[in-house]
C-alpha positions as CSV (number, residue, x, y, z in Angstrom):
1,M,185.1,63.0,37.3
2,S,186.1,64.1,40.8
3,L,185.5,67.9,41.5
4,L,187.4,70.0,44.0
5,F,185.7,73.2,44.9
6,T,188.2,75.4,46.6
7,G,188.7,78.9,48.1
8,A,185.2,79.6,49.2
9,T,183.6,80.4,52.5
10,V,181.6,77.3,53.4
11,I,178.5,77.6,55.5
12,D,177.7,74.0,56.1
13,G,174.5,74.2,58.2
14,V,176.3,72.4,61.1
15,S,178.8,75.0,62.4
16,D,177.8,78.3,64.0
17,G,179.0,80.4,60.9
18,G,180.9,80.4,57.8
19,M,184.5,79.0,57.4
20,A,186.7,80.9,54.9
21,G,189.2,79.4,52.5
22,Q,187.7,75.9,52.5
23,S,187.8,73.2,49.9
24,I,185.2,70.4,49.2
25,L,186.1,67.3,47.3
26,V,183.2,65.6,45.5
27,D,183.3,62.1,43.9
28,N,180.6,59.9,42.6
29,G,177.9,62.4,43.7
30,R,178.9,62.7,47.3
31,I,181.2,64.8,49.5
32,V,184.3,62.7,50.3
33,A,186.5,65.4,52.0
34,M,186.2,68.9,53.4
35,G,188.6,71.4,55.0
36,R,191.7,73.4,54.4
37,P,193.1,72.9,50.9
38,D,196.5,71.6,52.2
39,G,194.7,68.9,54.2
40,I,192.8,67.2,51.3
41,P,194.5,64.6,49.2
42,V,193.4,65.3,45.6
43,P,193.1,62.2,43.3
44,P,194.8,62.5,39.8
45,G,192.5,63.9,37.1
46,T,190.4,65.9,39.6
47,R,188.9,69.1,38.1
48,T,189.4,72.1,40.3
49,V,186.8,74.9,40.6
50,D,188.1,78.1,42.1
51,L,185.5,79.8,44.2
52,S,187.6,82.4,45.8
53,G,185.3,85.2,47.1
54,K,182.2,83.0,47.0
55,F,180.0,81.4,49.6
56,V,178.9,77.7,49.5
57,I,175.7,76.6,51.3
58,P,173.7,73.3,51.1
59,G,171.3,72.9,48.3
60,L,168.1,74.8,49.1
61,M,164.9,72.8,49.7
62,N,161.2,73.5,49.7
63,A,158.8,71.8,51.9
64,N,155.7,72.4,49.8
65,V,155.5,72.9,46.1
66,H,153.0,72.1,43.5
67,L,154.8,71.2,40.2
68,F,151.5,71.0,38.5
69,V,149.3,73.7,39.9
70,N,148.0,75.3,36.8
71,V,144.8,73.2,36.8
72,L,142.5,75.4,34.8
73,F,140.2,73.7,32.5
74,E,142.0,75.0,29.3
75,T,145.4,73.9,30.6
76,L,144.3,70.3,31.4
77,V,142.6,70.0,28.0
78,R,145.6,71.5,26.1
79,Y,148.2,69.3,27.9
80,E,146.2,66.1,28.5
81,G,148.8,63.3,28.0
82,R,151.6,65.8,28.7
83,Y,151.4,66.2,32.4
84,E,155.0,65.0,32.8
85,D,156.3,67.8,30.5
86,L,154.7,70.4,32.7
87,I,156.1,68.8,35.9
88,V,159.6,68.5,34.3
89,E,159.5,72.2,33.3
90,A,158.5,73.2,36.9
91,A,161.3,70.9,38.4
92,Q,163.8,72.7,36.2
93,V,162.6,76.1,37.2
94,A,163.0,75.1,40.8
95,L,166.6,73.9,40.2
96,K,167.5,77.1,38.5
97,G,166.3,78.9,41.6
98,G,168.8,76.9,43.8
99,M,166.3,74.3,45.0
100,T,168.0,71.0,44.6
101,T,165.2,69.1,46.4
102,V,161.4,69.9,46.4
103,F,158.5,68.1,48.1
104,D,155.4,68.2,46.0
105,T,152.4,67.9,48.4
106,W,149.5,67.8,45.9
107,G,149.3,66.6,42.3
108,P,148.7,63.7,39.9
109,R,150.5,60.8,41.6
110,R,151.4,58.8,38.4
111,A,152.9,61.7,36.5
112,L,154.7,63.1,39.5
113,M,156.3,59.6,40.3
114,A,157.3,59.2,36.7
115,V,159.2,62.5,36.6
116,R,160.7,61.7,40.1
117,D,162.1,58.4,38.7
118,R,163.4,60.0,35.5
119,I,165.3,62.6,37.4
120,D,166.6,60.0,39.9
121,R,168.0,57.9,37.0
122,G,169.7,60.8,35.5
123,E,167.6,60.8,32.4
124,T,166.1,64.2,33.0
125,V,167.6,67.3,34.6
126,G,165.7,68.8,37.5
127,S,165.3,69.4,41.2
128,R,165.0,66.1,43.1
129,V,161.3,65.5,43.4
130,R,159.5,63.8,46.3
131,C,155.8,63.5,46.2
132,A,152.6,62.7,48.2
133,G,150.2,62.5,45.2
134,N,146.8,63.6,46.6
135,I,146.0,65.1,49.9
136,I,144.1,62.4,51.7
137,G,140.5,63.5,52.0
138,F,140.3,66.0,49.1
139,D,138.6,65.6,45.9
140,G,140.2,66.5,42.6
141,P,140.9,69.7,40.7
142,F,137.4,69.8,39.2
143,S,135.6,69.7,42.5
144,P,134.4,72.1,45.3
145,D,137.6,71.6,47.0
146,F,139.4,73.4,44.2
147,I,137.6,74.6,41.1
148,G,134.0,73.8,41.5
149,R,132.6,75.6,38.5
150,T,134.2,73.3,35.9
151,P,131.7,70.4,36.1
152,G,128.9,71.4,33.6
153,V,131.5,73.2,31.5
154,G,133.6,70.1,30.6
155,S,132.0,66.8,29.7
156,S,131.5,64.5,32.7
157,H,133.9,62.1,31.2
158,F,136.7,64.5,31.1
159,V,136.0,66.0,34.5
160,D,135.9,62.5,36.1
161,R,139.1,61.5,34.2
162,V,141.0,64.5,35.5
163,N,139.7,64.1,39.1
164,A,140.6,60.3,39.1
165,A,144.2,61.2,38.0
166,W,144.6,63.1,41.3
167,V,142.3,61.3,43.7
168,E,142.1,57.5,43.0
169,N,140.9,56.0,46.3
170,S,142.0,58.8,48.7
171,G,139.3,61.3,48.3
172,R,136.3,62.7,50.2
173,H,134.5,59.3,50.5
174,L,137.0,58.6,53.4
175,M,135.0,61.1,55.5
176,W,132.2,58.5,55.8
177,L,134.3,55.7,56.9
178,T,135.5,54.4,60.3
179,P,139.2,55.1,61.3
180,E,140.1,51.5,60.6
181,A,138.6,51.6,57.1
182,V,140.4,54.8,56.4
183,G,143.6,53.3,57.5
184,E,143.1,50.4,55.0
185,E,142.6,52.9,52.2
186,V,145.7,54.9,53.1
187,R,147.7,51.7,53.2
188,S,146.6,50.9,49.7
189,Y,147.5,54.3,48.5
190,I,150.9,54.2,50.1
191,G,151.4,51.0,48.2
192,H,151.5,52.9,44.9
193,G,154.9,54.3,45.8
194,I,154.4,57.7,47.2
195,D,157.2,59.2,49.3
196,F,155.2,60.7,52.2
197,V,151.6,61.1,53.3
198,K,149.7,64.3,53.4
199,Y,146.1,64.5,54.7
200,A,143.5,67.1,55.4
201,S,143.0,68.0,59.0
202,N,141.0,71.0,57.8
203,E,139.0,71.3,54.6
204,H,140.3,73.4,51.7
205,G,138.7,76.7,51.2
206,G,134.9,76.7,50.4
207,T,132.4,79.1,51.9
208,S,133.8,78.5,55.4
209,A,137.4,79.5,54.3
210,G,138.8,76.3,55.6
211,A,137.2,76.3,59.1
212,F,135.6,72.8,58.9
213,L,137.5,69.8,60.3
214,Q,137.9,67.1,57.7
215,F,138.7,64.1,59.9
216,S,138.2,63.1,63.5
217,E,141.2,62.8,65.9
218,R,140.9,59.0,65.8
219,T,140.9,59.0,62.0
220,Q,143.9,61.3,62.0
221,R,145.9,59.0,64.2
222,A,144.9,56.1,62.0
223,I,146.3,58.0,58.9
224,T,149.7,58.9,60.6
225,G,150.0,55.5,62.0
226,E,149.8,53.9,58.5
227,A,152.4,56.4,57.2
228,H,154.8,55.6,60.1
229,R,154.2,51.9,59.8
230,A,155.3,52.1,56.1
231,G,158.4,54.2,57.1
232,L,157.0,57.4,55.7
233,T,156.6,60.8,57.3
234,A,153.0,62.2,57.8
235,Q,151.9,65.8,57.4
236,A,148.6,67.7,57.6
237,H,146.9,70.5,55.8
238,T,145.7,72.8,58.6
239,S,143.8,76.0,58.6
240,T,142.4,76.5,62.1
241,V,143.7,76.4,65.6
242,E,141.9,73.2,66.4
243,G,142.9,71.6,63.0
244,L,146.5,72.5,63.9
245,R,146.3,71.1,67.5
246,M,144.7,67.8,66.3
247,A,147.4,67.3,63.6
248,I,150.2,67.8,66.2
249,E,148.5,65.3,68.7
250,A,147.9,62.8,65.9
251,G,151.7,62.5,65.5
252,C,152.4,64.5,62.3
253,D,156.0,65.1,61.5
254,L,155.2,68.5,60.1
255,V,152.2,70.7,59.4
256,Q,151.6,72.9,56.3
257,H,151.0,76.6,56.6
258,G,150.7,76.3,60.3
259,N,150.5,80.1,60.7
260,M,147.3,80.1,58.8
261,T,144.6,79.8,61.4
262,G,141.8,82.0,60.0
263,P,141.0,85.2,62.0
264,V,142.3,83.6,65.3
265,E,145.9,83.5,66.6
266,I,147.5,80.3,67.8
267,P,146.9,79.8,71.5
268,D,150.0,79.7,73.8
269,E,149.4,76.0,74.6
270,T,149.8,75.1,70.9
271,L,152.8,77.4,70.5
272,E,154.4,75.6,73.4
273,R,153.8,72.2,71.7
274,L,155.5,73.4,68.5
275,A,158.3,75.0,70.6
276,Q,159.2,71.4,71.6
277,G,160.4,70.7,68.1
278,N,158.8,67.3,67.6
279,C,156.6,68.6,64.8
280,G,158.1,70.9,62.0
281,V,155.8,73.9,61.1
282,V,155.7,75.3,57.5
283,I,155.0,79.1,57.6
284,F,153.6,81.0,54.7
285,P,154.7,84.6,55.3
286,L,154.4,87.8,53.4
287,T,156.8,90.7,53.6
288,D,155.7,93.9,55.2
289,S,155.4,95.6,51.9
290,G,153.6,92.6,50.5
291,M,151.0,92.8,53.3
292,A,150.4,96.5,52.6
293,A,149.9,95.7,48.8
294,L,147.5,92.9,49.6
295,R,145.4,95.0,51.9
296,E,144.3,97.0,48.9
297,S,142.7,94.0,47.2
298,V,141.3,91.7,49.8
299,S,138.1,91.8,51.8
300,D,138.0,92.8,55.5
301,L,137.6,89.1,56.4
302,E,140.6,88.0,54.4
303,W,142.6,90.9,55.9
304,T,141.8,89.8,59.4
305,M,143.1,86.3,58.5
306,W,146.3,87.7,57.0
307,K,147.0,89.8,60.2
308,A,146.6,86.8,62.4
309,S,148.9,84.8,60.1
310,D,151.5,87.4,60.4
311,A,151.2,87.5,64.2
312,N,151.4,83.7,64.2
313,A,154.7,83.7,62.2
314,R,156.2,86.2,64.5
315,N,155.2,84.2,67.5
316,L,156.5,81.0,66.1
317,V,159.9,82.6,65.6
318,R,159.7,83.9,69.2
319,V,159.1,80.6,70.8
320,G,161.8,78.8,68.8
321,A,159.6,76.4,66.7
322,T,161.2,74.3,64.1
323,I,160.2,76.4,61.1
324,L,160.3,75.2,57.5
325,L,160.4,77.1,54.2
326,A,157.6,76.5,51.8
327,N,155.3,78.6,49.6
328,D,152.9,76.4,47.6
329,G,155.3,77.3,44.8
330,G,154.0,76.7,41.2
331,I,153.9,77.9,37.7
332,F,151.0,79.7,36.2
333,A,150.7,80.3,32.4
334,P,151.1,84.1,31.6
335,E,147.5,84.4,30.5
336,V,146.3,83.0,33.8
337,M,148.4,85.6,35.7
338,Q,146.4,88.3,33.9
339,E,143.0,87.0,35.3
340,P,141.2,89.2,37.9
341,M,140.8,86.2,40.1
342,I,144.6,85.8,40.4
343,K,145.3,89.6,40.5
344,G,143.3,90.0,43.7
345,T,145.2,87.2,45.6
346,W,148.6,86.8,47.1
347,N,149.8,85.4,43.7
348,G,148.7,88.7,42.0
349,L,151.4,90.7,44.0
350,P,154.4,92.0,42.2
351,E,157.0,89.3,41.6
352,D,159.4,90.5,44.3
353,E,156.5,90.2,46.7
354,A,154.5,87.2,45.5
355,L,155.2,84.2,47.7
356,G,153.6,81.6,45.6
357,R,155.9,81.9,42.5
358,L,158.1,78.8,42.1
359,A,161.0,80.6,40.5
360,T,161.3,83.3,43.2
361,G,158.9,82.8,46.0
362,H,161.5,81.2,48.3
363,F,163.5,84.4,48.2
364,V,160.4,86.4,49.2
365,W,160.0,83.9,52.1
366,L,163.5,84.4,53.3
367,R,163.1,88.2,53.2
368,A,159.7,88.0,55.0
369,M,161.0,85.9,57.8
370,E,164.0,88.1,58.2
371,E,161.6,91.0,58.8
372,K,159.8,88.8,61.4
373,G,162.9,88.4,63.5
374,M,164.4,85.1,62.3
375,A,168.1,84.9,62.9
376,P,170.4,84.5,59.8
377,M,171.5,80.9,60.7
378,D,167.9,79.9,61.5
379,L,166.9,81.1,58.0
380,L,169.5,78.8,56.4
381,H,168.3,75.9,58.6
382,A,164.7,76.6,57.7
383,T,165.3,75.9,54.0
384,T,167.8,73.1,54.5
385,R,168.5,71.1,57.6
386,N,165.0,71.5,59.2
387,I,163.3,70.3,56.1
388,A,165.6,67.3,55.7
389,R,164.9,66.3,59.2
390,A,161.1,66.8,59.0
391,Y,161.0,64.6,55.9
392,G,163.5,62.0,57.3
393,V,166.2,62.4,54.6
394,E,168.9,64.1,56.9
395,D,171.3,61.2,56.4
396,D,171.8,62.3,52.8
397,L,170.7,65.9,52.6
398,G,170.3,69.2,54.4
399,T,173.9,70.0,55.4
400,L,177.4,69.8,53.9
401,E,179.1,67.0,55.6
402,V,181.4,64.2,54.4
403,G,179.4,61.2,53.1
404,K,176.3,63.3,52.2
405,I,175.0,63.9,48.7
406,A,176.9,66.8,47.1
407,D,173.9,69.3,46.7
408,M,175.3,72.9,47.0
409,V,174.4,76.4,46.0
410,I,177.3,78.8,45.3
411,L,176.5,82.6,46.1
412,D,178.2,85.7,45.2
413,R,177.2,87.3,48.6
414,D,177.1,86.2,52.1
415,P,173.7,85.0,53.0
416,L,174.3,85.4,56.7
417,Q,174.6,89.3,56.0
418,G,171.1,89.6,54.6
419,A,168.4,87.4,53.2
420,D,168.4,89.2,49.8
421,N,171.9,87.7,49.3
422,Y,170.3,84.3,48.5
423,R,169.3,85.7,45.2
424,S,173.0,86.0,44.2
425,I,173.3,82.6,42.8
426,H,176.6,82.0,41.1
427,A,176.2,78.3,40.4
428,V,174.2,75.2,41.6
429,V,175.7,71.8,42.1
430,K,173.4,68.8,42.3
431,E,174.8,65.3,43.1
432,G,178.3,66.6,42.5
433,S,177.7,68.1,39.1
434,L,177.5,71.7,38.0
435,V,174.1,72.5,36.6
436,D,173.8,74.5,33.3
437,L,171.4,77.1,34.6
438,D,171.3,79.0,31.4
439,A,169.7,76.0,29.7
440,L,166.8,75.7,32.1
441,P,163.9,75.2,31.6
442,E,164.8,73.2,28.4
443,R,161.3,73.2,26.9
444,P,159.3,76.2,28.1
445,L,155.6,75.6,28.1
446,L,153.9,77.5,31.0
447,T,156.9,79.7,31.3
448,A,156.8,80.7,27.7
449,D,155.7,84.1,26.6
450,L,152.2,84.7,25.4
451,P,151.8,84.2,21.6
452,A,151.8,87.3,19.5
453,P,148.3,88.8,19.2
454,L,146.2,87.9,16.2
455,D,145.0,90.8,13.9
456,E,141.5,90.0,14.9
457,E,142.3,90.8,18.6
458,A,143.0,94.4,17.7
459,R,139.6,94.7,16.1
460,Y,137.7,92.8,18.8
461,K,135.0,94.9,20.7
462,K,133.9,93.5,24.0
463,A,130.8,94.3,25.9
464,L,131.4,96.2,29.2
465,H,131.3,94.0,32.2
466,E,132.7,93.8,35.7
467,G,134.5,90.8,37.2
468,V,133.5,89.8,40.7
469,R,135.7,87.8,43.0
470,L,134.3,86.1,46.1
471,P,136.4,86.0,49.3
472,G,138.6,82.9,49.3
473,C,140.9,81.0,51.5
474,P,144.2,82.7,52.2
475,T,146.1,79.5,51.7
476,C,144.7,78.8,48.3
477,V,147.3,79.1,45.5
478,T,144.7,80.2,43.0
479,G,142.0,82.0,44.9
480,M,139.5,79.7,43.1
481,H,136.9,77.7,45.0
């Protein structure tokens, strides 16, 4: 059925502002006409949706999510064989939050691709998913790159099985190889059907908090070359000023958490390179109140890093870099959110300040970047057009134009009048169909409430102890290394 959305103010992401009293005609999942109502011929049988007083923007996007990020031992044991169920749940949470397209930058490739394809075929409701699988050069969840304490707790068979599901042939062994040999392995990994390539310019966390370089400049160029040869975009995980510079010079299309450069601010030379706009830069920002709350729970070293990241974010806005919204968004089970190791990290902040929450973190991002001086239209571009261009999907997504896929978010309040107005979601349209937001997620698993306590729990007497959390990497979604 054709749909005519009429009477709204349309903020299409192309014009300088909103256009009041507009209509959008949708057919077969795409926009077929836009403009004043009296200028659009309406086919017989078209359903009309009156949006008077509402605001229509392109479907929101997120340049860095992890639809399966709750990789604690108990979760992976409990849900072995059901990874797809957890990914579907997360994709539905994302869609409910207005994100019609998300880019998963680290996860189990086979399960992510299976859910991607189910959603693309219309068999499953969810945000459109595009995925990289593993981060080239990183080991699996049960390794020093992520949760190094699990080996020795779980059986070696289970540990290896989990790590293999993430890593395959793309892990740390590549660090020993020549650039040519790394290129061959990346080419093989691309052949499995991933949508883009993400690799490690810097290590992940560890005792050096991400300071070590993962690959040489020659090897990084070999990785990006293989991605581009296959028609895919390339991006890098960076966490130092040199890791950031090397990724840009290697030809990356975007860099992840580019404002995270340890205790050192980005040099002017690199800022100037990013200002040229050839490489999109994902920023992980906190609000001013979130920064103040985090200061109470982090070490002096971590605080120095967060202060530098805040200054970097403001400088990237100042120089006019192509900024992309992303937040490492994922879902943690409610019992995990009560753990001291989470409470002492950015994910342990109150929900209205916690950047890494899949359901709400993008709203935190928009408010944080508004505080750092980003203009209203630039905020919209950062979560729509800029992401589509960086990932090479701008022909179909990112703006509201005739011929493009009809992904839209309908708001009760004008987003150009304040970032908090992005929360006022009235409806979401994906591929021309209204989404039943109240039904999502359809099968809550990690989003379900904790089970009722057992009688035994009320009588349980614990020995006194103190939990100790080691300083970690500010970009880590879990705080676990």
